[in-house]
C-alpha positions, 0 to 999 in steps of 0.5 A: 756077257755084256757089261751093261755098266760100260754101255753097249759095244755100239753106242746109240749115239754112234748110229745117229745120222750126221745131220742131227749132230752137225748144224748147217751153215744156213742155220742162225747161230742162236739155234745151234746146240752148244753140245758136241757129239762127244759131249752128249755121248759122255754126258749120257754115259755119266747119266747112266752111271749116276742112275746106277748108284742112285738105284742102290740108294733108292733100293735101300731107302725105299721099296721092300727093305723100307717096308720090312723095316716098318713091319719090324716096327709094327707099323699099321697098313695106314702108316705104310700108306702114309710112307708110300704117299710122301714121295708123291705128295711132295711133288706138289712143290715141283712147280715151285722147284721149276720156277727156282730152277729156271731162275738159275744159270746152271742145271748142274749146280742146282741139282747137285745142291738139292740132291746132296742135301736130300741124301745126306739127311739119311745119315743121321737117321741111319745112326738113330736106327743103329742106336735103336737096334741096341736100345729098342724103345719107343718104336713109334718115335722111330716111325715118326723120325723115319717119316720126318726124314722121308718128308724132308728128303722128298720135298727136296727131291721134288724141288729138283725133279722138273729141273733134272728131267728138263736137263736130261731132255735137253741132252738126249736127242729126240729120235734116240729117246726110246732106245737110250732110256730103254738102255738106261733103265735096263742098267737100273734093272740090272742093278736092282736084280743084283743088289736087291737079293744081296741086300735082303740077305745081308739085312735079314741075317745081320748078326745084330738083327735085321733092324741094325742091318738095315741101319748099316745098309742105309749108311751104304745107301748114302755113300752110293747116293753121293757117288751117283752125284759125282757122276752127275757132276760130269754131265754137260751143264745147261744154262736155263737162261740161254736155253730158253732164250734160244727157244723163244718164238717159233722153235725150229728143229733141224732135220736133214739140213732143212728147217721146219716148224715144230707144231707143238711150239706154234700153239698157245703156251697155255697148258689149259689150251693144250688138249693133248697134254690135258688128256695125258694129265687125265690119264696120268692122274687116274693111272697114278691113283690106281697103281699106288692103290695096290703097289705099296701093299704087295710087299706088305701082303708078303711080309706081314699077311703071309709072313714070308722071309725078307730074303724070299721077298727081295728075291721076288723083287729081283726077279721083277728087276730081271724081267724089267731088264730083259724087256726094256731093250725090246720096249725101247726099240718098239717105242721108236717104231710104233710110238709110245701111246700105242705101247701104253694102251696095249701093255697097259691092259696087262699091267691093269689086270695084274693085281687080280692075278694076286687073288687066291695066292697064299703061303702054300708051296705052289704060290711060293715057288710058282705064282709069286715068281711068275707074278713078279716076272710079269709085273717087271716085264710089263711095267718096264714099258709103262715107265719108259713110254710114259716119260717119252710121251710126256717129252713129245707132247710138252713144248720144248721151251716149256719142258720144266713147267710142263714136267712140274705140273705133271709131277704135282698132279700125278703126285697128289693122285698117287699119294691119295691112292696110297692113303686110300689103299692103306685105309682099304687094306686094314678093314676086312669089311670093305674087302681087305687086300682082296678088295684093294687088288680088284679096285686097283685093276678097275681104275687102271683100266679106266685110266687107259680111256684118255689115251684113245683120243690122245695123239702123239706128235709124228706118230700114227693114229690109233686107226692107222696103227690097227690097220698096220697090225692087220695088214702089214703089207699096206704099211707103206700106204699109211701116213706117218 
């Protein structure tokens, strides 16, 4: 069996054409990359291992384990919606974080400071949870304390988000993004596949009760988060000042030894004049609202409405992670072949109708043993393409020398939209007269379908138009006649 933590037997970088890893003598020195092939390869391996341990941290401090903890504290759907909205609402600070990050001289140092503090904040909360499990008084105070830690840690995370994406975008060659991020995300899915069921069993069967078990797991999560930062520190550093100065004016890219002009960088640097990026923002904001309208409440529906055991729910989530793992390699290779926008359109339809498929499920044996596993498999396999291609499309549209600013704007707008979706979903879920969970799932599907409309007019750089793609699918033999 392949060891996904050590990477594939043949690294994607080892198949990279020589001309993308060596700089011709005719290229001015200011355009030459400062990272060698070995430095890029080791950085990407370190980034993957960083993400593996960060996934353990995020699985413990969020998702189904946090939802179960809040259900144990008798939190209302609206309060759970508030918890789900915090990470996204904090993204409003991404533009400020982008400005601060671009003012520094080290991506590595900036991100290590930001994320080490944000993860250590969970340690006092873990101690408080363990103490609360022994003296269970004032659960509302525990909810408020958890809310405060989440708010602080995600504010810090938002200040580092754009810098992190810009750092990774600099290190990953453009022509390998689909394959590398497909492989990288698959390792995270494998981690979740293994970790989630194990964590769920440990928390639910802890001798001191599930609340105490969760507190102990938070300590484990903090340790995993610090280990991930250790791997992050091994990535090749990028100086934003030097990188930006190299990209001033017309950004030139090297392709088979010939200098060409990247059309994204000859246009105005104003975001408002970038038509395709505005279309992407419209799609991303509506999609974020529609997704978060229902996603935070699937686990609540299982744990609270149907009163299923935590170990069963974490097993379902593990199945979703397994489907995510199996499909990521496929989506990554397909994205490199036909483009990211095409996959977002076609796969997005499947993701959009998924909430409707939850209608009619209940606590019967048929739902528990058949429908819930199938729904999580479908969701995990399809959302894998969305997560992968959405980031890659953003990388392709944003001007190279303004990555940090564009990523920050996307994070801020998408964060507000997602936060509003989670809050509206929390309000929707607790009122039976507006449909309750049933109405929530239907409304979410409708908005997800509407979100796909801007993608019809959006053009991905260096990719076929929608008309050309359809011609290719209908007449594969005519592919050679279609312009790339």
